[in-house]
C-alpha positions, 0 to 999 in steps of 0.5 A: 481866250477867257471864259467871258470872251467865248462867243454866245454861239459856242455856248452849250445849246438850250433845250429848244435848240435842234440837235442830231445824235449821229451813231456809227457802228461797225468794224474799227479801222484807222480814220473813222472818227476823222472821216465822220467829222470831216463829213459833218464839217461840210454842214457847219455844225457844232459838236456838243458831245462825243462818245466812242468805244471799241470792243473786240475790234468793233466801234461804236461812235456817237456824236451829238451835234447841232442841227444844220441851218436850212439851206437858203433858196433850196427846196430840200433841207440841210438836215436831209442832205446831212443825213444822206451824206452821212449814210452814204459815207458810212456805207462806203466803209461798210459801217452802219449809221443811225441819226436821231433828231432831238433838242438840246444837250443830254439830260442833266445827271442826277444829284449824287455821283459815285464810282462803283468798281466791281471785281470778279474772278470771273465776273459773270453776267448774272453778277453784272445784272444783279449789280446793275439792278441794285444800282437802279433800285437806289434811284441811281442811273448808270451813265457809263461803264468801262473796263479797268482790267482783264487780269488778274481779275476782271474789273469794271467801273460804273459811273453812277448819278442820282443816288447818295454814295452812302446809300448806294454803298449800303445796298451794294455791299449786301448784294456783293456779299450775296454774289461773292464779288467785290464792289467798291463805291466812292464819291466822284470828284476831284479828290479822287485824282488828288495826291493821296496817302495809302497806309497798309497793315503788314502781316497778311496784307502787304506780306503773306505771313504773320511775322511773329509766327516766323520768329516762333517757328525758330523758337519752337513755339509756333503752335502756341503763338498761332492760336493766340494770333488767331484769337486776337485777329478774330477780336476775341482777345485784347491785342496788347495782352495777346502781344505780350503773351506771344512775345514772352514765348520768344524769350531767349531766342538768338536775335541773329534770327532776324536776318533769317526771318527777313529772308523768309517773308513773302510779299503778297502777290501784287504788292510790289506793283501796288507800291511802285505804281502808287509812288509813280502817281505821286502818292505817299505810302506807309505801313503800320504793323502790330508786328516788329520794326526788325522786319518793317524797317527792312520792308520800308527800305526794300519798297521805298516806303515813306512811312513805317511804324511797328513794335520793337522786340527788346534785345539784351546780350544778343537775345530777345528778352520776351518784351517789347519797347516803346509805345504799343502799336495796337488797334487805336495806335494804328489809327493814331499813326494814320493821322500822324502820317497824313499830317506829315504828308500834308494830306487830308484824312478824307484823301487817305486810303487804309488797307488791312485784314484784322480786327486791330485794323478797324479803327484805321480803316474807319478813320481813312477816307477809304478803308479797304478790307483785304481778304479780311475776317468777317467782322472787318469786311462788314465794317470797312468801306469796301472789301477785296477778296482776291489774292492780288494786292494791286487790285486796290489800284482799280478802286482808285480808278487806275487801269491795268493798261496804265500800270503796264504802260508805266512799267514799259516806260521805265524799262 
């Protein structure tokens, strides 16, 4: 049946149509939902809305239905009979029932709709209260709250209407920093469920290490390289100049050390889960790095990445020359590569996600539809769309609306 063929009687009721909100509370068990609607079916009511939540074995079931027509030739009302029957049914199952008369459907949601994801480790009542109050202060209304994950962090999502996404993000970013929790705000809409491209930095994001420092440890210049790296990540040095300075310290190192360094690389906790889940969802995943292809090429193969780009250490006569070859992957280069990957993947920029931790990731984070600062330096946290400050990379999935249960179900399905 097409939309034009739907009978008028099944349309959403207007504000003048009497409706009943039927609320059921109590211990959950199989058959409650079927039992309630079987009871209501005797009165030929139409279902306007349903909401059901089960928390620690307790059910809250709400049904908004049209009020039954008065019984013809009867002294009582069908609504009164319905109320009595529902209460009797609920009592027989040791449940509580509440029935509220009204008119029409739920009030329309306000303009401007967003998903607000809150990550806590732990998530305290104080933090939740402050976030909720901040949402209200923007003129936003919380329409729904549900839990995305209970470990390794607690993640909850607020569906908010009535406030502009950018304004909501600005207010909640300040509140999140004050409370020490992570809050992400993204606009609601179909594109949140669309196929996306996710591009990550490598050093201190996909992996726990700084690759050039691993090479430097074998060259005996780790301390010197680490200091230059730290200054570059803080934005105190030009990345290209710092890269050349650090790579020059590797001159003469036997290139066979590459295999050793690849084995020393430690993936960030949750990295495999993040990539595996994104790939199962049909996303494309890539990395861009100010590090070196000698390592990123191996990561691409190991994790099944779609894209990878990095600098390349020059080798001559089996040793590093202290130079890099080709175009430098710097701050601007990462943003350029994100655009290139998006074009190749056929994904609009506003459906891309970028994840990084350093100042040289800023252009990429700001170019993407969603830029995530992962355990980042202060200057990066302040500039990114959102920040994640827990040591688990797969928490980024929650920002995309993916629940922990969905991740685990997918893993079990493939075992």
